[in-house]
Every structure is written in C-alpha cells, then in structure tokens.
C-alpha positions in Angstrom: 2.3 87.4 1.2 1.4 85.7 4.5 -2.2 86.8 4.0 -2.3 85.4 0.5 -1.0 82.0 1.8 -3.5 82.0 4.6 -6.3 82.8 2.1 -5.2 79.9 -0.2 -5.0 77.5 2.7 -8.5 78.3 3.8 -9.8 77.6 0.2 -8.3 74.0 0.2 -10.8 71.1 0.5 -11.6 70.1 4.1 -10.4 66.5 3.7 -7.0 67.8 2.6 -6.8 70.1 5.6 -7.8 67.3 7.9 -5.1 65.0 6.4 -2.4 67.7 6.6 -3.3 68.3 10.3 -2.4 64.7 11.4 1.2 65.2 10.4 3.3 67.0 13.1 6.1 69.4 12.4 8.6 66.9 13.8 7.9 63.3 12.7 9.5 62.1 15.9 6.4 63.3 17.7 4.3 60.7 15.8 0.7 60.9 14.7 -1.4 63.8 16.1 -4.1 61.7 17.7 -6.7 64.5 18.2 -6.6 65.5 14.6 -6.6 61.8 13.6 -9.9 61.4 15.5 -11.3 64.4 13.5 -10.3 62.8 10.2 -11.8 59.5 11.2 -15.1 61.2 12.2 -15.1 63.0 8.9 -14.5 59.8 7.0 -17.4 58.1 8.8 -19.7 61.0 8.3 -18.9 61.4 4.6 -17.9 58.0 3.3 -18.0 59.3 -0.3 -14.8 61.2 0.5 -12.9 58.1 1.5 -11.5 57.6 -2.0 -10.2 61.2 -2.1 -8.7 60.9 1.4 -6.9 57.7 0.3 -5.7 59.3 -2.9 -4.3 62.3 -1.1 -2.6 60.2 1.6 -1.1 58.1 -1.2 0.2 61.2 -2.9 1.8 62.4 0.3 3.3 59.0 1.0 4.8 58.7 -2.5 6.4 62.2 -2.1 7.8 61.4 1.3 9.3 58.1 0.1 10.9 59.9 -2.8 12.3 62.5 -0.4 13.4 59.8 2.2 11.3 61.3 4.9 10.6 57.9 6.4 9.1 59.3 9.6 6.2 60.8 7.7 5.9 57.6 5.7 5.2 55.7 9.0 2.7 58.3 10.1 0.8 58.0 6.8 0.7 54.2 7.0 -0.6 54.4 10.6 -3.3 56.8 9.5 -4.3 54.5 6.6 -4.4 51.5 9.0 -6.7 53.3 11.4 -9.0 54.5 8.6 -9.1 51.0 7.2 -10.1 49.5 10.5 -12.7 52.1 11.3 -14.5 52.4 8.0 -16.6 49.4 6.9 -18.9 50.7 4.2 -19.6 50.2 0.5 -17.2 53.0 -0.5 -14.2 51.2 1.1 -13.3 49.5 -2.2 -12.0 52.7 -3.7 -10.1 53.5 -0.6 -8.6 50.0 -0.6 -7.2 50.7 -4.1 -5.2 53.7 -2.8 -4.2 51.6 0.3 -2.8 48.8 -1.8 -1.1 51.2 -4.1 0.8 52.6 -1.1 1.6 49.1 0.2 3.0 48.3 -3.2 5.1 51.4 -3.1 6.6 50.4 0.2 7.3 46.8 -0.9 9.1 48.0 -4.0 11.5 50.0 -1.8 15.0 48.7 -1.2 14.8 49.7 2.4 14.0 46.6 4.6 12.2 48.7 7.2 9.7 50.0 4.6 9.2 46.5 3.2 8.4 45.2 6.7 6.1 48.2 7.3 4.2 47.6 4.1 3.8 43.9 4.9 2.5 44.6 8.4 -0.1 47.0 6.9 -1.1 44.4 4.3 -1.6 41.7 7.0 -3.9 44.0 9.0 -5.9 44.6 5.8 -6.0 40.8 5.1 -7.7 40.2 8.4 -10.6 42.6 7.6 -13.8 41.0 6.3 -15.2 43.2 3.5 -18.9 43.6 3.1 -18.8 44.0 -0.6 -16.8 42.0 -3.2 -14.2 43.5 -5.5 -14.3 42.6 -9.1 -11.1 44.2 -10.4 -8.6 43.8 -7.5 -5.4 41.8 -8.3 -2.9 40.3 -5.9 -0.4 38.9 -8.4 2.2 41.5 -7.5 1.9 40.7 -3.8 2.3 37.0 -4.4 5.5 37.5 -6.4 6.9 40.2 -4.0 6.2 38.2 -0.8 7.7 35.1 -2.4 10.8 37.0 -3.3 11.0 38.3 0.3 10.8 34.7 1.6 14.1 34.0 -0.4 15.8 37.2 0.9 19.6 37.0 1.0 20.3 40.2 2.9 23.8 40.3 4.5 22.7 41.0 8.1 21.2 37.6 9.3 18.8 39.4 11.8 17.4 41.6 9.1 17.3 38.7 6.7 15.2 36.7 9.2 12.8 39.7 9.6 12.4 40.1 5.9 11.7 36.4 5.4 9.2 36.4 8.2 7.5 39.4 6.7 7.3 37.5 3.4 5.7 34.5 5.0 3.2 36.7 6.9 2.4 38.4 3.6 1.8 35.1 1.8 -0.4 34.1 4.7 -2.4 37.3 4.3 -2.8 36.8 0.5 -4.1 33.3 1.1 -6.6 34.5 3.8 -7.8 37.3 1.6 -8.3 35.3 -1.6 -9.0 31.7 -0.8 -12.7 32.3 0.1 -13.4 35.0 -2.4 -14.8 33.5 -5.5 -14.5 36.8 -7.4 -10.8 36.9 -6.9 -8.2 35.3 -9.1 -7.9 31.7 -8.0 -5.0 31.5 -5.6 -4.8 27.7 -6.3 -3.8 28.2 -9.9 -0.4 26.7 -10.7 1.1 30.1 -11.5 0.5 31.2 -7.8 1.1 27.8 -6.1 4.5 27.5 -7.9 5.6 30.6 -6.1 3.9 30.2 -2.7 4.7 26.6 -1.9 8.5 26.6 -2.8 8.9 29.8 -0.8 7.4 28.1 2.3 9.5 24.9 1.7 12.6 26.9 1.3 12.1 28.5 4.8 11.3 25.1 6.3 14.4 23.6 4.9 16.7 26.5 5.9 15.2 26.6 9.3 16.0 22.9 9.7 19.6 23.5 8.8 19.8 26.4 11.4 18.3 24.2 14.1 20.8 21.4 13.4 23.7 23.9 13.9 22.3 25.4 17.1 25.1 25.1 19.8 23.0 24.9 23.0 19.5 24.4 24.2 19.3 28.0 25.5 20.3 29.5 22.2 18.0 27.2 20.4 15.0 28.5 22.4 16.0 32.0 21.7 16.5 31.3 18.0 13.1 29.6 17.9 11.4 32.9 18.7 13.2 34.6 15.8 13.3 31.8 13.3 10.6 31.7 10.6 10.3 27.9 10.8 7.3 27.8 13.1 5.6 30.6 11.3 6.3 28.8 7.9 4.8 25.5 9.2 1.7 27.3 10.5 1.2 29.1 7.2 1.7 25.9 5.2 -0.8 24.0 7.4 -3.3 26.8 7.0 -2.9 26.8 3.3 -3.4 23.0 3.0 -6.3 23.0 5.5 -8.2 25.4 3.2 -7.6 23.2 0.1 -10.7 21.7 -1.4 -10.9 18.4 -3.3 -10.0 19.9 -6.7 -7.1 22.0 -5.3 -5.1 19.2 -3.6 -3.2 18.4 -6.8 -2.1 22.0 -7.4 -0.9 22.3 -3.8 1.1 19.0 -3.8 2.7 19.2 -7.3 5.0 22.1 -6.3 6.1 20.1 -3.3 7.2 17.2 -5.5 8.9 19.5 -7.9 10.8 21.2 -5.1 12.0 17.9 -3.7 13.1 16.8 -7.2 14.9 20.1 -8.0 16.9 20.2 -4.7 17.6 16.4 -4.5 15.8 16.1 -1.2 14.3 12.6 -1.7 17.7 10.9 -0.9 17.9 12.4 2.6 14.3 11.3 3.2 14.1 13.3 6.5 12.9 16.6 5.0 10.6 14.9 2.5 9.0 12.8 5.2 8.5 15.9 7.3 6.8 17.8 4.5 4.4 15.0 3.7 3.6 14.5 7.4 2.6 18.2 7.5 0.5 17.7 4.3 -1.2 14.5 5.5 -2.1 15.9 9.0 -3.3 19.3 7.5 -5.6 18.3 4.6 -9.1 16.9 5.2 -8.9 13.2 5.9 -11.2 12.3 3.0 -8.7 13.8 0.6 -5.7 11.7 1.8 -6.0 9.2 -1.1 -5.4 12.1 -3.6 -1.9 12.7 -2.0 -1.1 9.0 -2.1 -2.1 8.8 -5.8 0.1 11.7 -6.6 3.0 10.1 -4.8 2.4 6.8 -6.7 2.3 8.7 -10.0 5.5 10.5 -9.1 7.1 7.1 -8.3 6.2 5.8 -11.7 7.6 9.0 -13.3 10.9 8.4 -11.5 11.1 4.6 -12.3 14.4 5.1 -14.1 15.9 7.3 -11.5 18.4 6.2 -8.9 17.4 3.7 -6.3 17.9 6.2 -3.5 15.4 8.6 -5.0 12.8 5.9 -5.5 13.5 4.6 -2.0 12.9 8.1 -0.6 9.5 8.4 -2.4 8.6 4.9 -1.1 9.5 5.9 2.5 7.3 9.0 2.2 4.5 6.7 0.9 5.0 4.5 3.9 4.6 7.4 6.3 1.6 8.7 4.4 -0.1 5.4 4.5 0.4 5.1 8.2 -1.2 8.5 8.8 -4.1 8.0 6.3 -7.3 6.9 8.0 -8.8 3.5 7.4 -10.1 3.1 3.9 -8.7 6.4 2.7 -6.5 4.7 0.1 -9.3 5.6 -2.3 -11.4 3.7 -4.8 -8.4 2.4 -6.8 -7.1 0.1 -4.1 -5.7 -2.5 -6.5 -4.0 0.3 -8.6 -2.0 1.3 -5.5 -0.7 -2.2 -5.1 -0.2 -2.7 -8.8 2.1 0.4 -8.9 4.1 -0.9 -5.9 4.4 -4.4 -7.4 5.5 -2.9 -10.7 8.3 -1.0 -9.0 9.3 -4.1 -7.1 9.6 -6.1 -10.4 11.5 -3.2 -12.1 13.9 -3.1 -9.2 14.6 -6.8 -9.5 15.2 -6.4 -13.2 17.6 -3.5 -12.6 19.5 -5.4 -9.9 20.1 -8.4 -12.1 20.8 -6.7 -15.4 22.9 -3.9 -13.8 21.3 -1.1 -15.9 18.0 0.7 -16.4 17.5 -0.3 -20.0 18.6 -3.9 -19.9 21.9 -3.2 -21.8 25.4 -3.0 -20.6 26.6 -0.1 -22.7 29.4 2.2 -21.4 27.0 5.1 -21.3 24.4 3.5 -19.1 24.2 4.3 -15.4 25.7 1.7 -13.2 23.2 0.3 -10.6 24.3 -0.5 -7.0 22.7 -3.8 -6.0 22.6 -3.0 -2.2 20.6 0.2 -3.0 18.1 -1.8 -5.0 17.8 -4.3 -2.1 17.1 -1.4 0.3 14.4 -0.1 -2.2 12.8 -3.6 -2.4 12.6 -3.8 1.4 11.1 -0.4 1.5 8.5 -1.3 -1.1 7.6 -4.4 0.8 7.1 -2.5 4.0 5.0 0.0 2.2 2.8 -2.7 0.8 2.2 -4.0 4.3 1.5 -0.5 5.6 -1.1 0.1 3.0 -2.7 -3.3 3.6 -3.0 -2.5 7.3 -5.4 0.4 6.5 -7.8 -1.8 4.6 -10.8 -3.8 5.9 -10.7 -7.6 5.7 -12.6 -8.0 2.5 -10.3 -5.6 0.6 -7.2 -7.2 2.1 -8.5 -10.6 0.7 -8.7 -9.0 -2.7 -5.2 -7.6 -2.4 -3.9 -11.1 -1.4 -5.5 -12.6 -4.5 -4.2 -9.8 -6.6 -0.6 -10.3 -5.5 -0.9 -14.1 -5.8 -2.0 -13.6 -9.4 1.3 -11.7 -10.0 3.5 -14.5 -8.7 4.9 -16.7 -11.5 3.9 -20.3 -10.5 6.0 -23.0 -12.4 3.8 -24.7 -15.0 0.8 -22.5 -14.4 1.7 -18.9 -15.1 3.4 -18.0 -18.4 7.0 -16.9 -18.5 7.7 -13.4 -17.3 8.0 -10.7 -19.8 10.5 -8.7 -17.9 13.8 -7.3 -19.1 16.0 -10.1 -17.9 13.5 -12.9 -17.9 15.1 -16.1 -16.6 15.2 -18.5 -13.7 17.0 -16.1 -11.4 14.6 -13.3 -12.2 11.6 -15.6 -11.7 13.0 -16.8 -8.3 13.7 -13.2 -7.2 10.2 -12.0 -8.1 8.7 -15.0 -6.3 10.7 -14.2 -3.2 9.8 -10.5 -3.3 6.1 -11.0 -3.9 5.9 -13.7 -1.2 7.6 -11.3 1.2 4.9 -8.8 0.2 2.2 -11.3 1.0 3.9 -11.9 4.4 3.4 -8.2 5.1 -0.2 -8.1 3.8 -1.3 -11.1 5.8 0.4 -9.9 9.1 -2.4 -9.4 11.6 -5.1 -10.7 9.2 -8.3 -11.5 11.0 -11.3 -13.2 9.5 -14.4 -15.1 10.9 -15.0 -17.0 7.7 -11.9 -18.8 6.4 -13.7 -20.1 3.3 -14.5 -16.7 1.9 -11.3 -15.1 3.0 -9.1 -17.9 1.6 -10.6 -19.3 -1.5 -9.1 -22.1 -3.5 -7.8 -19.7 -6.1 -5.5 -18.3 -3.4 -4.6 -21.4 -1.3 -3.8 -23.8 -4.1 -1.1 -21.7 -5.8 0.3 -20.7 -2.4 0.6 -24.3 -1.2 2.2 -25.3 -4.5 5.3 -23.2 -3.4 5.8 -25.5 -0.4 6.7 -28.2 -2.9 9.6 -26.3 -4.5 13.2 -27.1 -3.7 14.0 -23.5 -2.7 14.0 -23.4 1.1 13.5 -19.6 1.2 10.2 -19.9 -0.7 9.0 -22.7 1.5 9.7 -20.7 4.6 7.9 -17.7 3.3 4.8 -19.8 2.5 4.8 -21.2 6.0 5.0 -17.7 7.5 2.0 -16.7 5.3 0.0 -19.7 6.4 0.7 -19.0 10.1 -0.5 -15.4 9.7 -3.7 -16.5 8.0 -4.7 -19.3 10.4 -3.7 -17.5 13.6 -6.7 -15.5 14.8 -5.9 -15.4 18.5 -2.2 -14.5 18.5 -1.1 -18.0 19.4 1.8 -18.2 16.9 4.4 -16.8 19.4 3.4 -19.4 21.9 4.5 -22.1 19.5 7.8 -20.4 18.5 9.9 -22.6 20.8 9.7 -26.3 20.2 9.9 -28.1 23.5 8.3 -30.8 25.6 6.0 -28.9 28.1 4.6 -31.0 30.9 1.7 -28.6 31.5 0.6 -26.6 28.5 -1.5 -24.3 30.7 1.6 -22.1 31.1 1.3 -21.2 27.4 -2.1 -19.6 28.0 -3.4 -20.7 24.7 -6.6 -19.0 23.4 -8.9 -21.8 22.2 -12.4 -21.2 20.8 -15.0 -23.7 19.7 -14.6 -24.6 16.1 -17.3 -22.8 14.0 -19.3 -24.3 11.2 -17.4 -22.3 8.6 -14.1 -23.6 10.1 -15.4 -27.2 9.8 -16.2 -26.6 6.2 -12.8 -25.1 5.5 -11.0 -28.0 7.0 -13.2 -30.5 5.2 -12.3 -28.8 1.9 -8.6 -27.9 2.5 -7.5 -30.0 5.4 -6.0 -32.8 3.4 -4.0 -30.3 1.4 -2.6 -28.7 4.5 -1.6 -32.1 6.0 0.0 -33.2 2.8 2.1 -30.0 2.6 3.2 -30.4 6.2 4.3 -34.0 5.5 6.2 -33.0 2.3 7.8 -30.0 4.1 9.2 -32.4 6.7 10.4 -34.7 4.0 12.6 -32.0 2.3 16.3 -32.6 2.8 17.0 -28.8 2.5 14.7 -27.9 5.4 16.4 -26.3 8.4 15.6 -25.3 11.9 13.4 -22.4 11.0 11.3 -24.7 8.7 10.7 -27.2 11.4 9.8 -24.6 13.9 7.3 -23.1 11.5 5.9 -26.6 10.7 5.4 -27.3 14.4 3.7 -23.9 14.9 1.4 -24.7 11.9 0.5 -28.1 13.5 -0.2 -26.3 16.8 -2.3 -23.6 15.3 -4.4 -26.2 13.4 -5.0 -27.9 16.7 -6.2 -24.8 18.6 -7.8 -22.7 15.8 -9.5 -25.2 13.4 -9.7 -28.5 15.1 -12.8 -30.7 15.6 -12.8 -34.4 16.5 -12.1 -35.5 12.9 -9.3 -33.0 12.5 -7.7 -34.1 15.8 -7.7 -37.7 14.5 -6.1 -36.7 11.2 -3.4 -34.6 12.9 -2.5 -37.6 15.2 -2.3 -39.8 12.1 -0.1 -37.2 10.5 2.3 -37.1 13.5 2.6 -40.9 13.5 3.2 -40.8 9.7 6.0 -38.2 10.3 7.6 -40.7 12.8 7.4 -43.4 10.1 9.0 -41.0 7.6 11.9 -40.5 10.0 12.3 -44.2 10.4 12.1 -45.0 6.6 15.4 -45.9 4.9 14.0 -45.3 1.5 14.1 -41.5 2.0 17.5 -39.8 1.6 17.1 -37.7 4.7 20.2 -36.5 6.6 20.6 -37.5 10.2 19.7 -34.0 11.4 16.4 -34.0 9.5 15.5 -37.4 10.8 16.1 -36.3 14.4 14.2 -33.1 13.8 11.1 -34.9 12.4 11.2 -37.3 15.4 11.4 -34.3 17.7 8.5 -32.5 16.0 6.3 -35.6 16.2 7.1 -36.0 20.0 6.5 -32.3 20.7 3.2 -32.3 18.8 1.9 -35.5 20.3 2.8 -34.1 23.8 0.7 -31.0 22.9 -2.3 -32.8 21.4 -2.6 -35.3 24.2 -3.0 -32.5 26.7 -5.5 -30.7 24.5 -7.6 -33.9 24.2 -7.4 -34.5 27.9 -7.5 -38.3 27.6 -5.5 -39.7 30.6 -4.4 -43.0 29.0 -3.3 -41.1 25.8 -1.3 -38.7 27.9 0.3 -41.5 29.9 1.5 -43.4 26.7 3.0 -40.2 25.3 4.8 -39.3 28.5 6.1 -42.8 28.9 7.7 -42.7 25.5 9.2 -39.2 26.1 10.7 -40.4 29.4 12.4 -43.3 27.7 13.8 -41.0 25.1 15.1 -38.6 27.7 17.0 -41.5 29.3 18.2 -43.4 26.2 17.7 -41.3 23.0 17.7 -37.6 23.9 18.6 -36.7 20.3 15.0 -37.6 19.4 13.6 -34.8 21.5 13.5 -31.1 20.5 15.6 -29.8 23.4 18.6 -31.6 22.0 17.9 -31.0 18.3 16.8 -27.4 17.9 19.9 -25.8 19.4 23.0 -24.1 17.9 25.3 -27.1 18.1 23.2 -30.3 18.4 25.0 -33.5 19.4 23.7 -36.0 17.0 24.8 -39.6 16.2 26.5 -40.3 12.9 23.6 -42.5 11.8 20.2 -43.5 13.2 20.0 -47.3 13.6 17.7 -49.5 15.5 15.2 -46.8 16.6 12.6 -49.2 17.9 10.7 -50.4 20.9 9.8 -48.1 23.8 11.2 -45.0 22.1 8.5 -45.0 19.5 4.9 -43.9 19.7 2.6 -46.9 18.8 -0.3 -46.4 16.6 -2.1 -49.5 17.9 -1.8 -48.2 21.5 -3.0 -44.7 20.6 -5.9 -46.1 18.6 -6.9 -48.3 21.6 -6.8 -45.6 24.2 -8.6 -43.0 22.1 -11.1 -45.5 20.9 -12.2 -45.8 24.5 -13.0 -42.1 24.5 -15.2 -42.2 21.5 -12.8 -41.4 18.7 -13.0 -43.1 15.3 -10.8 -46.2 15.7 -11.1 -47.2 12.1 -9.7 -43.9 10.9 -7.0 -43.9 13.7 -5.9 -47.4 12.7 -5.4 -46.4 9.1 -1.9 -45.1 8.5 -1.8 -41.6 6.9 -0.7 -41.6 3.2 -0.4 -38.2 1.5 -2.4 -37.8 -1.7 -0.1 -36.7 -4.6 -1.6 -34.4 -7.2 -0.5 -32.5 -10.3 1.3 -30.0 -8.0 4.2 -32.4 -7.6 4.7 -32.4 -11.3 4.4 -28.6 -11.4 7.0 -28.3 -8.8 9.5 -29.9 -11.2 10.4 -32.9 -9.1 12.1 -35.8 -10.8 11.3 -38.6 -8.5 8.8 -41.1 -10.1 7.8 -42.3 -6.7 6.7 -38.8 -5.8 4.8 -38.3 -9.0 2.8 -41.5 -9.1 0.9 -43.0 -6.2 -1.1 -46.2 -6.2 -4.1 -46.0 -3.8 -6.2 -49.1 -3.1 -9.9 -48.2 -3.0 -11.9 -50.3 -0.5 -15.3 -51.1 -2.0 -18.3 -50.3 0.1 -19.6 -53.3 1.9 -23.2 -52.2 1.3 -22.9 -52.3 -2.5 -25.7 -54.5 -4.0 -23.5 -55.2 -7.0 -20.7 -56.7 -4.9 -21.1 -60.2 -6.2 -21.5 -59.2 -9.8 -18.3 -57.2 -10.1 -15.6 -58.7 -12.4 -12.4 -59.7 -10.6 -9.7 -56.9 -10.6 -6.9 -57.2 -13.0 -3.8 -58.7 -11.5 -1.1 -56.1 -11.0 2.3 -57.4 -12.1 5.7 -55.9 -12.5 5.1 -55.5 -16.2 1.8 -53.6 -15.5 3.6 -51.2 -13.2 6.4 -50.7 -15.7 4.1 -50.0 -18.6 2.1 -47.5 -16.5 5.2 -45.6 -15.6 6.6 -45.5 -19.1 3.2 -44.4 -20.6 2.8 -41.7 -18.0 6.3 -40.4 -18.6 5.8 -40.5 -22.4 2.5 -38.5 -22.2 4.1 -36.0 -19.8 7.0 -35.5 -22.3 4.5 -35.1 -25.2 2.5 -32.5 -23.2 5.6 -30.6 -22.3 6.8 -30.6 -26.0 3.4 -29.4 -27.2 3.4 -26.5 -24.7 7.0 -25.6 -25.7 5.9 -25.4 -29.4 2.9 -23.2 -28.6 5.0 -20.8 -26.6 7.7 -20.7 -29.3 5.2 -20.1 -32.0 3.7 -17.1 -30.2 7.2 -15.7 -29.4 8.8 -16.0 -32.8 6.0 -16.1 -35.4 5.1 -12.9 -37.3 2.2 -10.9 -36.0 0.2 -11.5 -39.2 0.4 -15.3 -38.9 -0.7 -15.2 -35.2 -3.6 -12.8 -36.1 -4.6 -15.1 -39.0 -4.5 -18.2 -36.7 -6.6 -16.5 -34.1 -9.0 -15.0 -36.7 -9.6 -18.5 -38.2 -10.5 -19.9 -34.8 -12.8 -16.9 -34.1 -14.4 -17.4 -37.6 -15.0 -21.1 -36.9 -16.5 -20.4 -33.6 -18.8 -17.8 -35.1 -20.0 -20.1 -37.8 -20.8 -22.8 -35.2 -22.7 -20.2 -33.1 -24.7 -19.1 -36.2 -25.7 -22.7 -36.9 -26.9 -23.1 -33.4 -28.8 -19.8 -33.5 -30.5 -20.8 -36.8 -31.7 -24.0 -35.2 -32.8 -22.6 -31.9 -34.1 -19.1 -32.8 -36.8 -18.9 -35.5 -38.3 -15.7 -36.8 -41.9 -14.9 -35.5 -44.7 -16.4 -37.5 -46.0 -14.0 -40.2 -49.7 -13.9 -41.0 -48.8 -12.5 -44.4 -47.1 -15.7 -45.4 -43.7 -16.0 -47.2 -41.9 -13.9 -49.8 -39.8 -15.2 -52.6 -36.0 -14.6 -52.5 -33.9 -13.7 -55.4 -33.0 -17.3 -56.1 -36.5 -18.6 -56.4 -36.6 -20.0 -52.9 -39.3 -19.1 -50.5 -38.2 -17.2 -47.4 -40.1 -16.2 -44.3 -40.6 -12.5 -44.0 -40.4 -11.2 -40.4 -43.2 -8.7 -39.7 -43.0 -6.3 -36.8 -45.3 -7.2 -33.9 -47.4 -4.1 -34.3 -48.2 -4.9 -38.0 -49.4 -8.5 -37.3 -53.1 -9.3 -37.7 -54.3 -11.3 -34.7 -57.7 -13.1 -34.4 -60.2 -11.3 -32.2 -60.1 -14.1 -29.6 -56.3 -13.5 -29.1 -56.7 -9.8 -28.3 -57.8 -8.7 -24.9 
C-alpha cells in the first residue's frame, strides 16, 4: 500500500508537489523557506503555471478554513504574498483572480484574525503596479466589506479598533488600486462613494469622541497609536487629493448627507473639521466647487432650523478663509446672492415667527436669538468671501448689495413674507452691515471707478434717514472706502492735540483721480456731514465717526480747494450749533461745537499757516478757561457736565470767519470762497428720506450773475419776492408732491390688485403703440433698394416697388469694376 501511495505521489503535477512541500507537518514551524524558494523559481521559470499554482493554493486554503486549520491558512497567504511580489508578468492576471478569491474567503470569515489577515494581503496587492490592465476584475465586494469593517461593533474594544483600522486600510487600498485605472469600475460613482466616505467620517467622529474622553496626556499618546483617527484622516485626504474636477461633487455630497443624517451641523466643530480637511486636500483650483455645493445645500435647508443653517454658514466662513484668492469661481455674484437671500429669509422668519408666514398651531416655532446668530454668521461670511476677491470684483459686489437694499422712494416695496416697515428696516440694517464687512480693508487707487454715482448716491441717501443705526452704518462704510492708509484708528478719539505729529498720519499727495472724485462728489459729502451733525438723534458714536470722516477727507483727498471747503464746513457747523432755529438738544450743540474745534485744530496744523494756528489755539485756550463744555474732552465722556442751556456763546470763544479768511488769504488761499458762508445744497434726497420740514425741503439760493456777461444791461429786472410769492411757491410744491405721491400709489395698487389679463392687456397695448411708431419711423427712414425692373402692381391697383436681390440687378457697365 505504501508503494502504491508513493507511486501516485510521484505522478502528481510538479507544481502541486512544490506547493505541498512549502507546508510543514507542524504549522507552528511556519513556511518552509527552502521549498518556497523552489516554488518561486518554478513560477518565474514557467509563468504559464501561475494560474494553476494560484488555483491549487486557493483550494488548499478553502479546505483549511473549513477545517479551522488557521496555521496553514496563514502559511498559504504568506506564500501567495511572496509569489505576488515576485512575479510581474503578463500571466499574473489569472493568478490575481485566485488571490482575490482567497482574500474574499478570509474577509467573509467571522474570525477577526482572518479578516485582518485578508486585509493585510489585499493592501500589499494594492501597492503593486501591474504591467497589464484587467478588463473583468471587480472590487464591489471589497468596498462593501471594508466599509462594513469600518463600522465594526465587536465587543472587545481592542479587537474592534484593529478591525476598523483594517477596514480603513482596505478602503485605502481599493482607492489606490482603482482610482488611476480607467478600465476599472469608476470608484467615484455614487454607489461607491456613499459607502466609502460615510465609513471614514464615522471613524473620524468616533475618534473625536474617544479623544475627548481621554483621561490623561500619557494615555492620550498611547491611544493615538492605536486609534484609527489619524489613519482615517490620512486616507480621507488621499482620496480627496486624487479627485479630479468632475469627481468633487460625488466626493462632497456624501459628506453633506452624513452631516444631515447625524445632526452634526448644529455642533459646528465636526462639520468645520471635515471641510477643513476637504479644502486643504483638494486641488486649489477646485475650491469653488465645494463652496458652490455648500451654497446649494444651504438653499436646500432654507426652512430648516436656524442652528442647522448657522452651522452650514460657519462652514462656508471657514471654507472661504481657506480658499485661495479668486477661487470663489466664475459665479461670484451668485455666491453673494445666495447669502443675501438667506439673510432676507432669516429676517422674515424672525419677524413672522414661522417658516411659512402663518401662525398655525402645527408650524415650527422660531427662536429669535437663533435667527440673530444666523444673521451675524451670514454677514461675517459675506465679509470673508469679499476678502478673497480682487478690488474690481469687490466693487461689483458692493454695487450688487446696494441694489438689494430698499431705498425709500426709489426701490419698490419688498416682496417678502412679512413686507412692512419693520421688515424693510431690518433688511436695510442687515444689508448695510454686510456692506460694512465687504468694504473693510477696501483699497483702490481710483476712487471714481471704484465708487460710482450709482453706489454713492443711494448710500448717502441713508444718512438722511431718522434711524440713527442706519446713519452710523453708512458712516462706517464711508470711512472704510475713503481710508486707504489705515488712518481711521488715529481719528477714533476726538481731542485737542497740540502737536498732530504724534498721530503719525500717512499723508500722500492728492492724485488727479482724487481731485476729480472730490470735484464730482465733494459737495455731497460735505452736505451729509452737515446734516448728520444736525440730527437730534445723533449720539457720541455718530459724532466720532463724523469727525473721523472730516479727518480722512483732509489727509486722503484734500487739495487746496477741498481744504477751503472743509474750513467753511467747520465754521458752518459752529453756526449750526449757535442757531436757535434748530431744535437741537444741549448735548448735540456742545458736541457740534467740540467737533468744529477739534477739526479746526487738526486742519490748521495740516495747512501749517502760523497765523491760522495762532487764532485757533487762542480760541481753544479761552474755551478751556471759560467754556470747557465746548471742547471734546468735556463732551465725549461717559457723564459729561453740561449746562442746562447754551446762551450768549459769543466773543472770544468763537472761531471768526473773517479772521480765518484774512490769515489764509495771506498764504494764497481763495479769500472770496473762504468769505462765503457754507450753505448745504438740498436735493430730492431730502424728500425721499421722508422728512416733514418744509424748510429742509425747499431752499432758495441766490445766483450771482457773472460780471463779464455782455447782456448785463439788457436783462429785465428780477421779479420782486414777496411773502405771497413764497407762500404760493410752497403751496404749489406741496400740492404737486401730493399729486405725484397719489399717482405712484395708484400705479402700485393697480399692479398689486388688478387681474393678470388686465395688466397684460395694458402692457400689450403700450408695446403695440410703440411698435407702430417704430414701423412708421422705419418706413420713412429705410427705403427698399432701387429696382431696375421698375414697379409691380399690387392687388388693390396701387403700384408697389418690388425689391430685387442685389445679384439679380442689371448695372450699367460703367458702374461695374
């Protein structure tokens, strides 16, 4: 019997004998290395036998697994690994199929050690670069199995950690093996990404909880070696780093879904961490794709709780800070449009108290403070996005936001859920706060192009409103726009400084563009400073901002003409504080006196005219002795000691226009202009700001005729202005204003209440009338080309010119060359 067995053994194929010889009698002894070398040499010498060697090893391994002989299983896998590493030839594909079959067998086992063994072998295989592609290999099972291992809930925490780490390594191997192989199934498909990405995020999240419970730094360092967190993050970064332009969406969408499903937006910390990893891992030119996905997700959650929306906005804030300059993408305005839309929705939700504008019992109650936090987060995010943009794009964004702000009398009523005065005011405040963020740090060399009239005029119109908060926001925006050398902080404290060199002001020569800007918009700025000081509701912050604005105009945009106008404005402010016609409280009068004194002290030192400085310092010294409440040091403090009324403010405590004109005239300044008191020019903006004072709405300005006019003697004498003339002018203007307001109201009411068919018919009639007029014009101006063939008769017996194509016309020989 022994001889028969020996005879049969000798007849077995050589590859089977070589495979059998690598297994020792006792599996504890491990792989027989000498025989393994023989098997490897045979496989290299006869590569066509590789598939049979693999099939036989697979058969033995399956049998050993079934019989629980795990020692032999380990030997078989070690032999497979060595053969795989040694053999790089065209026949390896068939061997790989057997190898993957054995790995799959191990992964399907319930024994953790076999799962880890199979994973380690797969990782070694994943690091091999194959010479020939495989057309039929599938990794779907491995993606599913490794993802399942990442969520392992094994009872023993140490084994559970090892299984999870094995799962992460396996996913990393799958990605490495397939991401660059075009013939493989696309690993970026949603069916794979929906398994891989949540598995990685689960381990990141669980690792975060483990670290937070770590009792001591020593244990933390030990745990860190065993924890899958670092491995997970490295794998996640590698996955994102390999993502091409078209794959970013498929990689980021599962992240958004995971954060939604596990309510992780509200905590913010984990969501921010995830997107920091994403933004730092992907290629910088793809950053805008992530931002666009976040914006779309924000829109999709527009009726979710404020804490969820605030979490998404916080992530957007961090993403914008990481994104490189200009990486917001081509749809810059769409980014800001989405954020502004969320801002408006939040205002509506806060004021109505529900997401659908109703107050039904079933609607979700909204917490106002959460909506306020969301609004502040959106405003910060708008500023963060703006900081990544170049100057020209930031100017466009400023114009875009300004176009969204409802301006009284200019923009139509808001079509929001709870449209009304409170909604309008809230939106004005929020959008102006957004502009404050956008204009922070704004730098431009050409003020005219960066700040066109379409932006400045509506902005300045808000400084005429009665709402002090709006006026203060406008002043902050103006300060940011004008300040190009970081001088604003140096004017934050209103005080009398004997030597302004301690301020270390940065003063540049006024450029030609600056001169043109002041020539075009200077009077508007002076007028709004004057009217801002005239407001009874102005407080300390308003006056500090107005003084800073005066100071910035002096150092940033001032030429000789501007300096003269600013001195006239300061003297006009002094007259305003002295006037008894204005219903200004005592504090406001003292504050205006203090601003005028502080500014004249500043401008006299900037002009460096000794006599001018002497007059200003003399008046200030008198005030310090007799009327200290007219100086900023005694006014802009927490508890100013002010008199009950201002009476008999005259004499040496006042700055004299005649004296200033005299001393500056000697230094070459325009004395005629200096001697003319400043009077603000009132425009339609006063009416749009809804003021009721007739005196503020109508101004009579006497025009001085030019002395050089040749028709001076021939002019008819001016009509005598009497009380009746003034009365009729006022009554007529008020009546016309009422008629115009009533006409506008009727038009708005018609478009709000009339049926759609009636509105369409009305617009269609206007369009038809316009078209008929255009046709008449075209008939007159555009004639058909002359036809050599003459005219043809129309159906009504009238002759009609027949237009002949150019190529059919018969031209005389002299006309053709």
